[in-house]
N, C-alpha and C positions, 0 to 999 in steps of 0.2 A: 593762787598758784604763782610761784616764783619763776621768772623766765631769765634766761641768760642776758637779756638786753636791759633788764631792770636794774638800776644801780642799787647797791646795798647801802650806800651812804649818800646823803645829799650834801654836796659841798657848795659853799657860797664864797663869793669874792672876799679875799682877805683871811680866810680860815687858816687855822694852824693844825697841822697833821702831826701826831706823835707816833713814832714807831717804838713800841715797847716790846721787850722780850729778852731772850737769853742769847745763845750762841748765834743763831741766824741773824737776829737784829744787830748784834755786835759786829758781825762780819760785814754788814751793810755799811758800816762806817768807813771801811777800806775800799769797798767796791760799790759806788753809788748808782748802780743801774736802776734800782727800784725807785729811788728819788727822781732820777732823770725821767723814767717812764711816767711818773705821776705828773711832773711838770709838763711833759710833752702832751699828755692826755688832756690837761686843763690849763693851757697857757694863759687864758683870759682871766683866770681866777686869782692870780697873784698870791699863791699859797705859800705858807711858810712850813717847811718840813723839818722836824727835830727828831733825831735818832737818840732815844733814851735807852737803847739796848746795852746790856752788860752781861758778859759771859758768866754763867753759873747762877743767874737770877732765877728764883722760883717764886711761886705765889706768896709764900710767907717767909721767905729767906732771901736776903740780898747781901751777900758777903762783900765787904769793902775793906780796903787797906786802912790802917790807922790814920786818923786825921781827915778822912773824906766825910763831908757832911751827909747826914742821913737823907733818904729820899722824901721823908715826911716834911 
């Protein structure tokens, strides 16, 4: 049984965290409160957080302007 105090992810020192998604993740690039909360919760882990969110992204569709490298 899952409890609220059990972590869903086991983070280790030096891990990289990627935020992937559409509009919500994209807006986090302008308002960094989520990244700040992650760093505040785990200051000893020296985490690297990358926001890869892009508005309009879907599971099988990632529209980009001409000249932008593909995500693959």
